[in-house]
C-alpha positions in Angstrom: 31.2 -2.7 5.1 28.7 -5.5 5.7 29.1 -8.4 3.4 27.5 -8.4 -0.1 25.6 -11.1 -2.1 27.4 -12.9 -4.3 27.6 -12.9 -8.2 27.3 -16.0 -9.9 30.4 -17.9 -11.8 30.9 -15.6 -14.5 29.2 -12.5 -13.8 27.0 -12.6 -16.8 23.5 -12.7 -17.7 24.0 -16.8 -18.6 24.9 -17.4 -15.0 20.7 -17.8 -15.0 20.7 -21.4 -15.7 19.9 -22.2 -19.4 20.2 -18.9 -20.6 23.4 -18.7 -23.9 24.1 -15.6 -25.1 26.0 -14.8 -28.6 28.3 -12.0 -30.4 28.4 -10.5 -34.0 30.4 -7.7 -34.9 31.6 -6.1 -38.1 34.5 -3.8 -37.6 34.5 -2.4 -40.9 30.6 -0.8 -40.6 31.4 -0.3 -36.4 28.1 -2.3 -35.6 26.9 -5.7 -34.2 24.4 -8.2 -32.9 23.5 -9.3 -29.4 21.3 -12.7 -29.0 20.1 -14.2 -26.2 18.3 -17.5 -26.2 17.8 -20.8 -24.6 17.2 -24.7 -25.1 13.7 -24.0 -24.5 11.3 -21.0 -25.0 11.0 -18.5 -21.8 8.3 -16.4 -20.6 9.2 -12.7 -21.5 7.9 -9.3 -20.9 9.5 -5.6 -22.0 9.1 -2.1 -21.0 9.7 0.9 -23.1 11.4 4.6 -21.7 12.9 6.5 -24.2 11.0 8.6 -26.5 12.5 7.1 -29.4 12.5 3.4 -29.2 13.1 0.9 -32.4 11.5 -2.3 -32.3 9.8 -5.9 -33.4 7.5 -7.9 -31.7 7.3 -6.3 -28.4 3.6 -5.4 -28.6 2.9 -9.5 -28.3 5.0 -9.3 -24.9 2.1 -7.4 -23.3 0.8 -9.6 -20.5 -2.9 -9.3 -22.4 -1.6 -11.4 -25.6 -1.5 -14.8 -26.2 1.8 -15.6 -26.9 3.5 -15.6 -23.6 7.0 -17.5 -24.5 9.5 -16.4 -26.9 12.6 -18.3 -28.2 15.6 -15.6 -28.3 15.6 -11.9 -27.7 18.0 -9.8 -29.9 19.8 -6.5 -29.4 21.5 -4.9 -32.4 22.8 -1.8 -33.4 22.0 -0.4 -37.1 18.8 1.8 -36.5 15.9 0.4 -38.7 17.9 -1.3 -40.7 19.1 -3.4 -37.4 15.6 -5.3 -36.8 16.6 -7.5 -39.6 19.0 -9.0 -37.3 16.1 -11.2 -35.6 15.5 -12.1 -39.5 18.7 -13.8 -39.2 17.8 -15.4 -35.8 14.4 -16.4 -37.2 16.3 -18.2 -39.9 18.4 -20.4 -37.5 15.5 -20.9 -35.4 13.1 -22.6 -38.3 16.1 -24.7 -39.5 16.5 -26.0 -35.4 12.6 -26.5 -35.5 11.9 -24.0 -33.0 8.9 -22.0 -32.5 4.9 -21.3 -32.0 3.2 -23.9 -33.6 0.9 -22.7 -36.2 -0.4 -25.8 -37.7 1.8 -27.4 -39.7 4.6 -24.5 -39.4 6.5 -23.4 -36.5 7.0 -19.6 -36.1 10.2 -18.9 -33.9 9.0 -15.8 -31.8 11.7 -13.3 -31.5 11.7 -10.3 -30.2 14.3 -7.5 -30.9 15.2 -3.7 -29.8 18.2 -1.5 -31.6 20.1 1.7 -30.8 21.7 4.3 -33.2 25.1 3.8 -34.0 25.0 5.2 -37.6 27.9 8.0 -36.8 30.3 6.2 -35.3 32.6 6.7 -38.1 32.1 3.4 -39.2 31.8 2.5 -43.1 28.0 3.1 -43.5 27.7 2.4 -47.7 26.9 -1.3 -47.8 24.8 -2.4 -50.8 22.5 -5.0 -49.1 21.4 -4.5 -45.3 24.4 -6.5 -43.0 21.9 -7.4 -40.2 20.6 -10.5 -41.1 23.7 -12.0 -41.7 24.8 -10.8 -37.8 22.0 -12.3 -36.4 23.1 -15.8 -37.8 26.3 -14.9 -36.9 25.4 -14.3 -33.4 23.2 -16.8 -32.6 25.6 -19.5 -34.3 27.8 -18.2 -31.3 25.7 -18.8 -28.6 27.5 -20.0 -25.3 27.4 -19.1 -21.6 30.8 -16.8 -22.0 30.8 -14.4 -24.2 32.9 -10.5 -24.1 31.8 -7.8 -22.7 32.9 -3.9 -24.2 33.4 -3.4 -27.6 31.5 -6.8 -28.8 28.3 -7.5 -30.3 25.7 -4.6 -29.6 28.2 -2.4 -28.2 30.3 -2.3 -31.3 29.5 1.1 -32.1 28.0 2.5 -29.2 28.9 5.7 -27.6 28.1 7.8 -24.3 28.2 11.6 -23.6 32.4 11.8 -23.9 33.3 8.2 -23.7 32.7 4.7 -25.9 29.8 2.7 -24.6 29.8 -1.2 -24.9 28.3 -3.8 -24.3 27.9 -5.2 -20.3 26.8 -7.8 -18.6 26.2 -8.7 -14.4 24.5 -10.7 -11.8 23.5 -12.2 -8.7 22.5 -14.5 -6.6 20.0 -14.1 -4.2 19.3 -15.6 -0.8 16.0 -17.3 -1.8 18.2 -19.4 -4.5 17.3 -17.1 -7.3 19.8 -15.4 -10.2 19.6 -12.4 -11.6 21.2 -11.3 -14.3 21.4 -8.5 -16.7 23.0 -7.5 -20.3 23.1 -4.2 -21.6 24.3 -2.5 -24.9 25.3 1.1 -23.8 24.3 4.1 -26.2 23.4 6.5 -24.2 22.9 10.3 -24.4 23.8 11.0 -21.4 27.2 10.0 -18.8 28.2 6.9 -17.4 30.5 9.1 -15.6 30.9 11.9 -13.3 31.8 15.1 -14.9 34.4 13.3 -17.1 36.2 11.7 -14.1 37.1 8.3 -13.2 34.0 7.5 -11.1 31.2 5.7 -12.8 27.4 6.7 -11.2 27.0 2.9 -11.0 29.5 3.1 -7.7 27.4 2.7 -4.9 26.4 -1.3 -6.6 29.5 -2.1 -7.6 30.5 -5.8 -6.8 34.4 -6.4 -5.8 36.3 -4.1 -8.5 33.9 -5.4 -11.2 34.5 -2.2 -12.8 37.4 -0.7 -11.8 37.3 0.0 -7.9 37.6 3.4 -8.0 34.9 4.0 -5.3 32.3 6.7 -5.3 33.0 10.5 -6.6 34.0 13.3 -3.9 33.2 15.9 -6.2 29.8 16.6 -7.8 28.5 18.7 -11.0 25.3 20.9 -10.2 23.0 18.4 -10.5 20.1 20.0 -13.0 22.9 20.4 -15.9 23.1 17.3 -17.8 26.2 16.2 -19.9 25.0 14.6 -23.0 26.3 14.4 -26.5 26.7 16.8 -28.4 24.4 15.6 -31.5 21.4 14.6 -29.4 20.5 12.0 -32.1 22.8 8.9 -32.0 21.6 7.3 -28.7 19.3 4.3 -27.2 20.3 1.8 -24.5 18.9 -1.1 -24.4 18.7 -4.7 -22.2 17.6 -7.6 -20.8 17.7 -8.7 -17.3 16.7 -12.4 -16.0 16.0 -14.7 -13.8 15.6 -18.2 -12.9 12.3 -17.5 -10.9 9.2 -18.8 -12.3 7.5 -15.6 -13.5 4.4 -14.9 -15.1 4.5 -12.7 -17.9 2.7 -9.9 -16.4 5.4 -10.3 -13.6 8.0 -10.3 -16.6 7.1 -6.7 -17.6 7.3 -5.4 -14.1 10.8 -6.6 -13.8 11.7 -5.1 -16.8 9.8 -2.0 -15.5 12.1 -2.1 -12.0 15.3 -2.6 -14.4 14.8 0.9 -15.6 16.1 2.6 -12.0 19.1 0.4 -13.1 19.5 3.2 -16.2 18.7 5.9 -14.1 21.4 5.2 -11.7 23.7 4.6 -14.0 23.1 7.0 -17.0 22.9 10.7 -16.6 20.2 11.6 -17.8 18.7 8.6 -19.0 14.9 8.1 -20.6 15.2 11.0 -22.8 13.0 12.3 -25.3 16.5 11.4 -27.9 17.2 7.2 -26.1 14.8 4.6 -27.0 15.6 3.2 -23.8 14.3 -0.3 -23.7 14.7 -3.0 -21.2 13.4 -7.3 -22.1 12.8 -9.5 -19.2 13.2 -13.0 -19.2 12.1 -16.0 -16.7 13.5 -19.6 -17.6 11.0 -20.7 -15.0 13.3 -23.0 -13.2 13.0 -22.0 -9.4 9.5 -21.5 -7.9 8.9 -18.8 -5.6 7.9 -19.7 -2.5 6.9 -16.1 -1.0 5.8 -14.6 -4.5 4.6 -11.2 -3.1 8.5 -10.5 -1.3 10.2 -12.3 -3.9 8.9 -10.4 -7.1 9.8 -7.1 -5.0 13.3 -8.5 -4.4 14.0 -9.4 -7.8 13.0 -6.1 -9.1 15.4 -4.6 -7.1 18.1 -6.7 -7.8 17.4 -6.8 -11.6 17.4 -2.7 -11.3 20.8 -2.7 -9.8 22.4 -5.6 -12.1 21.1 -3.1 -14.9 22.9 -0.4 -12.9 26.4 -2.5 -12.6 25.8 -4.0 -16.5 25.6 -0.3 -17.5 29.4 0.1 -15.8 31.2 -2.8 -17.3 30.2 -2.1 -20.1 31.6 1.3 -20.5 34.6 0.3 -18.5 35.3 -2.8 -20.4 35.1 -0.9 -24.2 39.0 -0.7 -25.9 40.1 1.8 -27.8 40.4 1.5 -31.9 41.3 3.8 -34.7 39.0 6.1 -35.4 37.1 6.7 -32.5 34.9 9.3 -32.2 35.3 9.5 -28.2 38.1 7.6 -26.2 37.6 4.6 -24.3 37.7 5.0 -20.5 40.9 2.5 -20.0 42.5 5.7 -22.3 41.7 7.9 -20.0 41.6 6.3 -16.5 43.0 3.0 -17.2 41.3 -0.5 -17.6 41.2 -4.0 -15.9 
């Protein structure tokens, strides 16, 4: 087998220099929030391919809009309630003097996306929306290292027959650019083949990052989709990032290309009952010497990283009392 490209030092999206990620979870509610930010604003784009998205401030990421940079991106559980997580992040950024200059006021720009985790067995009887506080806690936890699996926005996530989770992966390209992916896996479809130990993303695995089980040898009928019993418990949301100098339009294209990673790792994906969405972030620290070629390679790398991140999130999920679905490790063994 030909030698494969290396991951970054951590095999996390934070291998992109300058990016940091923070997680916060509520074990009783079985939900959580994940925040990605940096020391300075960064260029961002977004692409939605699911039929049931839940978002905040994604319209301003279109290439024809005025504001091209954001201060943070938020992934949250909680369905529509979870959109309030961005308010907590805005609070923290404003206190730090961050944000878009609007006269004498600084307005932090924090797009967000949510997944549906309201029927996963947790206590949903709160009297006040908990997500702003979770957003603040996730922002306070920002760092280069963060945990995967049943963490942050992946705390209450599920797939068809297995717990979902928070996943991440990275790669360093021959051009010197780093590409990373971060994802909260809560798909209607399945991450593994026919309920077995083999991941759909197996052809893209680097080393044994999600168990090293290899590619399946027995395959179900590809026309029949294995899904959750209840179709309204879904949405996989993620972020791809790079240190390349990209415009907002190029970030949008990067996010679009990265959706191939969902399709390679989750079967089915992008269904009418998923709100599948991917943000793209570019710090601009490293210029592109050959933009036409580099943007193609970056997009492909983003898709592969995303597929790996999906599998890593499911692989790292941990078993907890009252689980609706088992964790991968409970059935097939873990790391």
